[in-house]
C-alpha positions as MATLAB code, in Angstrom:
seq = 'XXXXXXXXXXXXXXXXXXXXXXXXXXXXXXXXXXXXXXXXXXXXXXXXXXXXXXXXXXXXXXXXXXXXXXXXXXXXXXXXXXXXXXXXXXXXXXXXXXXXXXXXXXXXXXXXXXXXXXXXXXXXXXXXXXXXXXXXXXXXXXXXXXXXXXXXXXXXXXXXXXXXXXXXXXXXXXXXXXXXXXXXXXXXXXXXXXXXXXXXXXXXXXXXXXXXXXXXXXXXXXXXXXXXXXXXXXXXXXXXXXXXXXXXXXXXXXXXXXXXXXXXXXXXXXXXXXXXXXXXXXXXXXXXXXXXXXXXXXXXXXXXXXXXXXXXXXXXXXXXXXXXXXXXXXXXXXXXXXXXXXXXXXXXXXXXXXXXXX';
ca = [
       5.668    3.864  -97.246;
       6.401    7.576  -97.442;
       5.236    9.297 -100.616;
       7.840   11.855 -101.631;
       7.491   15.108 -103.573;
      10.284   17.420 -104.689;
      11.558   20.117 -102.342;
      14.105   22.875 -102.875;
      16.222   24.843 -100.422;
      17.403   28.169 -101.871;
      19.770   30.184  -99.700;
      20.026   33.962  -99.431;
      23.230   33.845 -101.513;
      21.637   31.832 -104.324;
      22.762   28.276 -103.513;
      20.207   25.585 -104.449;
      19.739   22.165 -102.822;
      17.161   19.737 -104.230;
      15.590   16.899 -102.269;
      12.203   15.552 -101.182;
       9.617   16.582  -98.611;
       8.659   14.584  -95.544;
       6.444   15.838  -92.757;
       4.427   18.898  -93.797;
       4.947   20.403  -97.252;
       5.076   24.142  -96.566;
       6.879   27.073  -98.148;
       8.875   28.966  -95.513;
      11.730   31.435  -95.054;
      13.880   30.240  -92.142;
      17.358   30.541  -90.660;
      19.588   27.545  -91.466;
      21.573   26.114  -88.534;
      23.204   22.730  -87.960;
      23.228   20.237  -85.085;
      26.030   17.680  -84.667;
      24.186   15.261  -82.340;
      24.148   11.623  -83.452;
      20.923   10.874  -81.560;
      18.139   12.923  -79.994;
      16.243   14.152  -83.044;
      12.940   13.979  -81.085;
      14.277   16.271  -78.355;
      15.692   18.589  -81.026;
      12.401   18.633  -82.937;
      10.477   19.507  -79.749;
      12.928   22.063  -78.309;
      11.208   25.501  -78.426;
      14.618   27.163  -78.865;
      14.540   26.094  -82.552;
      11.505   28.253  -83.354;
      11.926   29.902  -86.808;
      15.024   27.786  -87.576;
      15.613   24.970  -90.062;
      17.931   22.477  -88.361;
      20.321   20.606  -90.645;
      21.330   17.323  -89.014;
      24.956   16.323  -89.585;
      24.263   12.678  -88.700;
      23.064   11.150  -91.997;
      20.220    8.832  -90.876;
      17.214   10.318  -89.067;
      13.883    8.747  -88.074;
      15.161    5.214  -87.536;
      13.967    4.865  -83.916;
      10.652    6.693  -84.271;
       8.992    8.924  -81.666;
       8.211    8.079  -78.025;
       5.641    9.850  -75.845;
       8.000   10.398  -72.893;
      10.786   12.057  -74.884;
       9.127   15.325  -75.935;
      10.579   18.601  -74.658;
       7.312   20.415  -75.396;
       3.900   19.078  -76.379;
       3.574   21.686  -79.127;
       6.781   21.652  -81.240;
       7.560   24.950  -82.981;
      10.770   24.189  -84.886;
      10.805   25.717  -88.357;
      12.014   22.674  -90.299;
      14.301   19.639  -90.138;
      16.712   18.881  -92.987;
      18.339   15.450  -93.222;
      20.348   13.342  -95.649;
      18.361   10.102  -95.302;
      14.943    9.856  -93.651;
      13.759    6.443  -92.374;
       9.975    6.051  -92.177;
      10.029    2.466  -90.822;
      11.462    2.814  -87.282;
      12.765   -0.153  -85.317;
      12.408    0.546  -81.573;
      10.119   -1.073  -78.982;
       9.365    2.389  -77.495;
       8.333    3.924  -80.822;
       4.685    4.985  -81.071;
       4.701    7.116  -84.238;
       6.973    8.039  -87.105;
       8.829   11.338  -87.190;
       7.034   12.345  -90.386;
       3.583   11.744  -88.864;
       4.395   13.994  -85.898;
       5.782   16.695  -88.188;
       2.605   16.609  -90.274;
       0.463   17.014  -87.144;
       2.356   20.141  -86.090;
       2.845   21.436  -89.661;
       6.635   21.141  -89.498;
       8.443   20.903  -92.812;
      11.028   18.200  -93.478;
      13.465   17.910  -96.381;
      15.497   14.762  -97.077;
      17.754   13.452  -99.794;
      20.093   16.450 -100.005;
      23.847   16.713  -99.582;
      23.841   17.720  -95.914;
      27.645   17.560  -95.756;
      27.878   20.292  -98.405;
      25.135   22.355  -96.766;
      26.665   22.098  -93.293;
      30.109   23.037  -94.577;
      28.559   26.081  -96.250;
      26.985   27.163  -92.939;
      30.265   26.527  -91.128;
      32.282   28.571  -93.628;
      29.843   31.408  -94.334;
      27.815   31.438  -91.120;
      24.141   30.821  -90.353;
      22.017   32.082  -93.215;
      18.420   32.391  -94.240;
      16.828   30.231  -96.895;
      13.538   29.558  -98.643;
      12.171   26.013  -98.487;
       9.734   25.502 -101.322;
       8.104   22.921 -103.544;
       7.414   25.407 -106.316;
       9.452   26.215 -109.410;
      10.403   29.673 -108.173;
      13.523   31.106 -109.754;
      16.623   31.728 -107.659;
      16.200   35.474 -108.143;
      12.586   35.376 -106.918;
      13.533   33.230 -103.912;
      16.390   35.552 -102.893;
      14.022   38.509 -103.143;
      11.444   36.727 -100.949;
      14.113   36.029  -98.337;
      15.215   39.677  -98.267;
      11.602   40.885  -98.036;
      10.716   38.569  -95.128;
      11.352   40.280  -91.763;
      13.452   38.519  -89.132;
      11.022   37.531  -86.339;
      11.453   39.209  -82.938;
       8.462   37.679  -81.128;
       9.541   34.042  -80.824;
       9.595   33.930  -77.001;
       6.074   35.334  -76.737;
       4.863   32.626  -79.142;
       6.348   29.656  -77.268;
       5.978   30.761  -73.624;
       3.076   29.409  -71.566;
      -0.048   31.564  -71.309;
      -0.873   30.746  -67.683;
       0.915   29.380  -64.622;
       1.748   25.667  -64.639;
       2.495   23.766  -61.420;
       4.641   20.668  -60.837;
       4.518   19.406  -57.243;
       6.567   16.449  -55.908;
       5.357   14.273  -53.027;
       7.444   16.096  -50.404;
       8.578   19.498  -51.714;
      11.621   21.076  -50.052;
      11.794   24.308  -52.073;
       9.531   26.429  -54.230;
      11.068   27.502  -57.564;
       9.404   30.008  -59.880;
      10.578   29.323  -63.438;
      10.189   32.028  -66.075;
       9.194   30.256  -69.282;
      10.955   31.708  -72.325;
      10.573   28.403  -74.196;
      11.308   26.016  -71.347;
      12.212   22.374  -71.992;
      10.249   19.769  -70.050;
      13.389   18.057  -68.769;
      14.312   21.189  -66.802;
      11.078   20.906  -64.821;
      11.668   17.164  -64.414;
      15.209   17.793  -63.126;
      13.938   20.207  -60.469;
      10.989   18.032  -59.431;
      13.323   15.018  -59.084;
      15.189   17.124  -56.510;
      11.997   17.722  -54.497;
      11.287   21.210  -55.840;
       7.790   22.507  -56.354;
       8.021   24.284  -59.710;
       5.694   27.120  -60.720;
       6.211   27.907  -64.417;
       5.119   31.449  -65.304;
       4.854   33.313  -68.643;
       7.898   35.199  -69.933;
       6.451   38.653  -69.180;
       5.139   37.990  -65.652;
       5.734   41.174  -63.569;
       8.164   41.322  -60.645;
       5.347   41.957  -58.161;
       3.419   38.858  -59.261;
       6.452   36.583  -58.928;
       7.402   38.064  -55.550;
       3.869   37.491  -54.261;
       4.351   33.763  -54.959;
       7.144   33.745  -52.315;
       9.631   31.515  -54.124;
      12.828   30.180  -52.584;
      14.592   30.563  -55.911;
      14.084   31.984  -59.394;
      14.910   30.131  -62.616;
      15.114   31.590  -66.155;
      14.735   29.096  -68.981;
      16.144   28.539  -72.428;
      14.273   29.919  -75.425;
      14.494   31.119  -79.027;
      15.794   34.304  -80.614;
      17.766   37.335  -79.525;
      17.701   37.941  -75.730;
      17.554   41.682  -76.381;
      14.016   41.134  -77.730;
      12.688   40.183  -74.264;
      13.320   43.419  -72.403;
      10.411   42.877  -69.941;
      12.106   39.679  -68.706;
      15.488   41.419  -68.405;
      13.903   44.211  -66.351;
      12.156   41.705  -64.052;
      15.397   39.818  -63.410;
      17.223   43.076  -62.671;
      14.789   43.735  -59.807;
      15.413   40.291  -58.306;
      19.228   40.506  -58.222;
      20.330   40.083  -54.609;
      16.790   39.235  -53.482;
      16.968   35.432  -53.778;
      18.986   32.698  -55.560;
      18.760   32.936  -59.362;
      19.767   30.279  -61.920;
      19.613   30.655  -65.716;
      20.160   28.258  -68.611;
      20.967   29.226  -72.231;
      18.702   32.216  -73.055;
      18.309   32.602  -69.288;
      22.109   32.937  -69.026;
      22.060   35.728  -71.600;
      19.123   37.476  -69.891;
      20.940   37.442  -66.542;
      24.054   38.870  -68.204;
      22.007   41.658  -69.813;
      20.359   42.402  -66.451;
      23.824   43.059  -64.980;
      24.814   45.308  -67.887;
      26.896   42.887  -69.970;
      26.549   42.763  -73.759;
      25.486   40.034  -76.191;
      26.651   39.243  -79.733;
      25.634   36.715  -82.385;
      27.975   33.831  -83.162;
      28.949   32.993  -86.749;
      27.067   29.679  -86.770;
      26.239   29.011  -83.116;
      26.798   25.943  -80.956;
      24.403   23.003  -81.437;
      25.251   19.463  -80.443;
      25.940   17.097  -77.571;
      29.737   17.133  -77.432;
      30.920   20.661  -76.575;
      33.766   20.743  -74.011;
      33.424   23.386  -71.285;
      36.078   24.238  -68.689;
      35.283   25.229  -65.109;
      37.844   27.976  -64.464;
      37.805   27.406  -60.685;
      38.519   23.667  -60.727;
      39.948   23.030  -64.192;
      37.355   20.294  -64.671;
      36.044   19.682  -68.214;
      32.357   18.987  -68.800;
      31.082   17.563  -72.091;
      27.892   19.505  -72.670;
      24.712   19.730  -74.711;
      24.337   23.097  -76.459;
      21.895   25.011  -78.646;
      22.398   28.758  -79.036;
      23.128   31.489  -81.590;
      24.192   34.244  -79.174;
      26.967   34.572  -76.598;
      27.997   36.931  -73.784;
      30.814   39.373  -74.574;
      33.610   38.570  -72.065;
      35.034   42.106  -72.118;
      31.662   43.560  -71.126;
      31.451   41.204  -68.127;
      34.510   42.932  -66.620;
      32.394   46.060  -66.057;
      29.775   44.181  -64.010;
      29.652   42.343  -60.647;
      29.596   39.090  -62.623;
      32.561   36.762  -62.934;
      33.197   34.458  -65.892;
      33.126   30.945  -64.403;
      33.248   28.717  -67.489;
      34.573   28.889  -71.048;
      34.175   26.791  -74.191;
      37.403   24.938  -74.974;
      36.765   25.078  -78.731;
      36.461   28.859  -79.162;
      36.899   30.417  -75.670;
      33.346   31.799  -75.630;
      31.722   32.460  -72.247;
      29.837   29.384  -70.999;
      28.999   30.440  -67.458;
      28.886   33.499  -65.203;
      28.127   34.039  -61.535;
      27.870   36.583  -58.747;
      28.508   35.024  -55.340;
      27.339   38.173  -53.518;
      23.900   38.043  -55.153;
      23.600   34.212  -55.210;
      23.267   34.248  -58.997;
      24.768   31.944  -61.618;
      24.015   30.821  -65.144;
      25.328   28.573  -67.898;
      25.110   28.815  -71.669;
      24.684   25.055  -72.111;
      22.033   22.521  -71.036;
      22.619   20.580  -67.788;
      19.221   18.906  -68.272;
      20.858   17.326  -71.343;
      18.039   16.382  -73.680;
      19.692   15.152  -75.795;
      23.228   15.001  -74.498;
      25.614   13.838  -71.753;
      24.881   14.078  -68.038;
      28.146   15.716  -66.956;
      26.477   18.963  -65.831;
      23.425   17.718  -63.917;
      25.139   18.713  -60.648;
      24.356   22.378  -61.444;
      20.781   21.784  -60.313;
      22.206   20.636  -56.974;
      24.238   23.851  -56.784;
      20.994   25.789  -57.195;
      19.397   23.764  -54.379;
      22.393   24.407  -52.125;
      21.946   28.158  -52.719;
      18.284   27.967  -51.739;
];
């Protein structure tokens, strides 16, 4: 049975939530965000895009099906924390190999359970994503707010989660060679490309243009990842040099990096999009895709008008830009996750579009 000790979440505006620790018991200042997915907590926990964030799950019961080896999105999870209403430490699932809490302890990830997540999520929705201190101490609200204000917002998340050396995935009979720039890349993206007979060479986020070109790829992919895309200027500059050279496909942070490379602008959303049920409209066909999303930033649609890019997809809920493309340069990108881990499979065909370009 899980032994619980008291935990507190104190927000930057002085709100206090009291619950219990699971996973690692660590004091941290993190950004609070919420995810509306009903399942997929393992993929969420192991998604590098959640680095430095405390994810509040809107679904009330978490941990009930345990953790399975094949479902990780990275082997070294870097999420800041997971906050849930009810944590279950006795999973019932024939695939389960470990409990969620055990994995979180191994990777020193903090968990908080037993709080009113409905109240906390409504606060984030109404006031926007905010920073908070997670602590087990008896710090006063005033001291906690001061700690939050004195803790700098990290700008180096991508460099911390990107690979350090080139990784290769080679199918039995490769048709194309894709170089993937790893800004915090999910494993299911590599799997999706390998399943389509692509040899995938994953390179660090700051790999120079000349090095990538010397690898002679048929296409270039830019991955998802954490933080503000304006913090990864070396990647933006590299992509700018490749425009028009070969097919380019970007997902999530990669979508924002491509947009910046063309001269578009980025802004931060009030509370972001995180969940597996976001409707996206293809402006060319009128088709609606139900998509998996996880991002804090979006592309400014007005700024796209001053570039060769064309807005191809929008979010039905708030009209934010969900996809851009440049047919002349054989470039396209989407803000959501066609590899869908977790999430629906509506958008998997985008990998086939990339193959058709190559």
